[in-house]
N, C-alpha and C positions, 0 to 999 in steps of 0.2 A: 528567444525565452529564456534559455539558459546561459545566454553570450555574457560573457565577464569573467572576472576572477572567482573561482568556488573557494568558499571558505569553509571551515571545519565543519560549520551548522548545514551547508551543504550537504557535506558528504554524511552526516549524520543521519538526515531527513532521506537520503537514498537509502540509508542502511533501513532504516523502518519503512520506507514504501515496499522495498525489497520483501522484508520479512511480511508484513500484509499482503503482498501478492500473493506469497507462497502459501500462507493462513490460508486466503479465498480459495486459491487452487485446490486445497486439502478437502474443504468444504466442497466443493464441486466434484472432487474425486471421489467423496465419501458417499455422497448422494448417487452417483453414478454407480459403483460398486453396491451399494444396498438396495438400488431400484431393481437390477438385473438379476438380483440374488433371488430364488425361491424359498421360501415363503417370503412374499414381498413384507418388508419390515423396515419403517423409514418414520423417523420423528422428529417434525419441523425445532420441538421446544428445545431438544438436544442442541440443536446446531444453532440457535437463534444469537447465543452470546457470543459464538467464535463470529459469524456473520458481521453482527454490531460491531464487535472491537476490530475486525478489520477493515472494515469502512470507515473507521473513528482513524485508527493510525494511518490509513491510505491518505485520509484527506490531511494528519498532523504531516507525516512526511513530504506530500506536496508542498504544502505551505512553507515546511523549513525549507526545501530545496528552492523556493523562487525566493524566498527572503535571505538565503544564505550566499546570493551571487552581488560581488560588488560591482554596480556598473562603474564602466570606462568614463572618465569625467572628458567632454568636449572640451577641443583645445581653441580658444579663442583667437581670433588673429586681427 
């Protein structure tokens, strides 16, 4: 999938992808910590924008990584 020469777009996509993974892990961690605390208080409305943004940036980063790889040309004999 990612075989070939990696361009600058690929590396920027990898950075965006990584930041989105960290953001989604932070949302999961916040949910686990607030779920285990007493008294139980958790508000999905607060976490809606970070979840949506994380998924969008995850897809953008993945698209940049896929489009940022130069395919090697086949040698015709």
